[in-house]
N, C-alpha and C positions, 0 to 999 in steps of 0.2 A: 585788481585784476586778473586772472584768472591761467594759469600758467598751462602749455600748451605740449606741454612736454611730454609729459609718463605716455599723451595721446600718439605724441607721433614718432613717440622710442615705443610704441605696442606699434604699430599700420605700420610703417620705417621698412624693415625687413618682411613684410607679410609679403610689401608691393617691388618691395627691388623680390625677391621668389616668385612672384606671379611670373612681371616682367623678362626676367631671364629665362623662366619654362615657357614663354612665348613667345623669348628671340630660339629658345632651339629649335622649338614646333617648323616656327617661319622658314628658318635655314635648315632644317628637315634633321638633323641628332637625333631626333626623338621618331624613329622609326613602328607603319606601325605593324603590324602581326604577318610573319605569310602567308598567305594563301593556296595551299596546297593541294592540288584536281585529284579527286579518291587517286585515277588513273594511275599515280608518282609513289600511291604511300604502302602496295604493297609492291610494287619491284624491287625484286632483287640483284644484287650484286652478281653476277656469274664469272667469277674468278674467285678462285680458292685464297683463304685469305697467304700471305705472306708469302704468297708466291714471288721469288721475283722477279723477273720478268714484268713482272703486267709493273710491278713497283718502278725499275730503271726506267716504264718508258712512261708509267703518270710523272713520275720525276720532271721526265721528260715536257712534258704539257705546264705542268704545276709551274718552271723555270721563265717555260717562256709565256707566260697569262698570268700564272696567278701573283711568281712571289713578289710583287715589284708592288701592289697594296696592300696582299698578304699576308710578305716577311717572309723569312728561309723556315721557318717556322710551325708560321699558321696561327701567329698570334696579334695580328693586324698592326704590326711594324715597319710597316715596308715605307720605303722609302717616297713613294707618291700618299700613304694610309694620308695624310694628311691633307691630303689637296678633296680630297673626298664629302659629298653632306652631311652624312653619316658614316658608323664605328663600321666598318670593316672583318669587327666581332673576331675575339680568338677561334679558333677552329679546332683545338687543342683540347681546350675544354672534354672531361669529362659528358656536360651537358650538352654540346655540340655532335659526341664524339657519339651520346646517347642514340642520336637521329638516324631511323629506319636510310635506309640505301637512294629508294625513290625521291627521299626528300631531301638530302642532298646533292640526288643527282640533279631536281626541279632547279634548285638555287645555286648554284655552282652553272646552269647549262642557261638555262631559261631566261633565270637570275628578275630583275626588276630594280626600280630607281638607279641606285649607282652600282649596283651588279651588276652587265652587260647581258645580253644572248647571246652566247656562246653557241648554240643548233647549228651557227654558218664559220663559225670557225675552224672549231673539232669537230670534222665532221666524224667520222668512223665513229660505232655505238661501242665498237670492241675500246677504242683510244678513252672514252670521257668515262667509262668503268673502268680505265688503271686512271687516272687520273683522280677518281674518286677511289680506292685501296690505295693511295699514295695518298690523298688525304690520312685515310684509316691511317696510317704512321706516328702525321703530328696530334700524340699524342702527349701530356705531360704525364 
């Protein structure tokens, strides 16, 4: 009688990986890529980089609306981050910071899935751009 042990040893890790991957998809932990409408791709932040009044105002909105999920420094480690289906991401990475202003604006204010729409929470365009300016300070 032949032993099935080599087959089991070969297929068991593959089966485990498939089950784990499908479980993450079912739980929403693998997010689909963002689809950004064209009008946002070319939007520019009207604020001057480094304007301290702008950054202080943006930090106020960050503290009130974002910090509990994204963390103090935007690293996705806020106290409520674990309650999300997906990963809140690390906003301090060079890859995140390299995104165009309008793309950050869309992601922050239109949102999707775990990222709620903030258009009715942060009403003024000035305040929204101030928050984007603050997010730009969260660099590693």
